[in-house]
C-alpha positions as CSV (number, residue, x, y, z in Angstrom):
1,M,-21.4,-15.0,-9.3
2,A,-18.5,-14.9,-6.8
3,P,-17.9,-11.7,-4.9
4,A,-15.2,-9.5,-6.5
5,E,-11.9,-9.3,-4.7
6,P,-10.3,-5.8,-4.5
7,R,-7.7,-5.4,-7.2
8,V,-4.2,-4.1,-6.7
9,E,-4.0,-0.6,-8.3
10,V,-0.4,0.4,-7.6
11,V,2.8,-1.0,-6.1
12,A,6.0,0.4,-4.7
13,C,9.1,-1.6,-3.8
14,H,10.9,-0.8,-0.5
15,P,14.3,1.0,-1.2
16,K,16.3,-1.3,1.1
17,Q,14.4,-4.5,2.0
18,D,12.5,-7.1,0.0
19,I,9.1,-5.6,0.8
20,V,6.4,-4.4,-1.5
21,A,3.6,-2.0,-0.7
22,A,0.4,-2.6,-2.6
23,G,-2.5,-0.1,-2.9
24,Y,-5.9,-1.6,-3.6
25,G,-9.1,-0.5,-5.3
26,D,-10.9,-0.5,-2.0
27,G,-8.5,2.0,-0.4
28,M,-6.4,-0.6,1.5
29,V,-2.6,-0.5,1.7
30,L,-0.8,-3.7,2.4
31,L,2.9,-4.4,3.0
32,V,4.1,-7.8,1.9
33,R,7.5,-9.3,2.6
34,I,8.6,-11.1,-0.6
35,E,10.6,-13.8,1.2
36,D,7.7,-15.5,3.0
37,G,4.5,-13.6,2.0
38,A,4.0,-12.1,5.5
39,E,1.5,-9.2,5.4
40,I,1.1,-6.0,7.4
41,L,-2.0,-3.8,7.1
42,A,-0.7,-0.3,6.6
43,K,-4.0,1.4,5.9
44,K,-7.5,0.1,6.3
45,P,-9.9,0.1,3.3
46,G,-11.5,3.4,2.6
47,D,-13.8,5.0,0.1
48,A,-11.5,5.6,-2.9
49,P,-8.9,3.5,-4.7
50,V,-5.2,4.0,-3.8
51,T,-3.5,5.4,-6.9
52,A,-0.1,6.5,-5.6
53,L,2.5,5.0,-3.3
54,A,6.1,6.2,-2.5
55,W,8.7,5.2,0.0
56,S,11.1,7.7,1.6
57,A,14.8,7.0,0.8
58,D,15.4,5.4,4.2
59,G,12.3,3.2,3.9
60,L,10.8,4.5,7.2
61,L,7.9,6.4,5.6
62,L,5.3,5.3,3.1
63,A,3.2,8.0,1.5
64,W,-0.1,7.1,-0.2
65,G,-2.6,9.0,-2.3
66,A,-6.2,8.1,-3.3
67,E,-8.3,8.8,-6.3
68,D,-10.5,11.2,-4.3
69,G,-7.5,13.4,-3.4
70,T,-7.0,12.1,0.1
71,A,-3.5,11.2,1.1
72,G,-1.4,10.2,4.1
73,V,1.9,9.0,5.4
74,V,2.5,5.8,7.3
75,D,5.5,6.1,9.8
76,L,7.2,2.7,10.1
77,G,10.1,4.1,12.2
């Protein structure tokens, strides 16, 4: 049996650019530029699945929340 890949649990589109934030079942948050698939690791994998993502209106902050109640904000400014 092949090892299981972490699954995407939640996504949020950037308000101004063609970028998608993806929250994974292993706690990772990845930013992906739609144009070319370039990726930026916004949050390393953790203990609980990411279940919520939200961008600020200006697109400079990305908030995340996990199933275990932990949360954080990634400042991209």
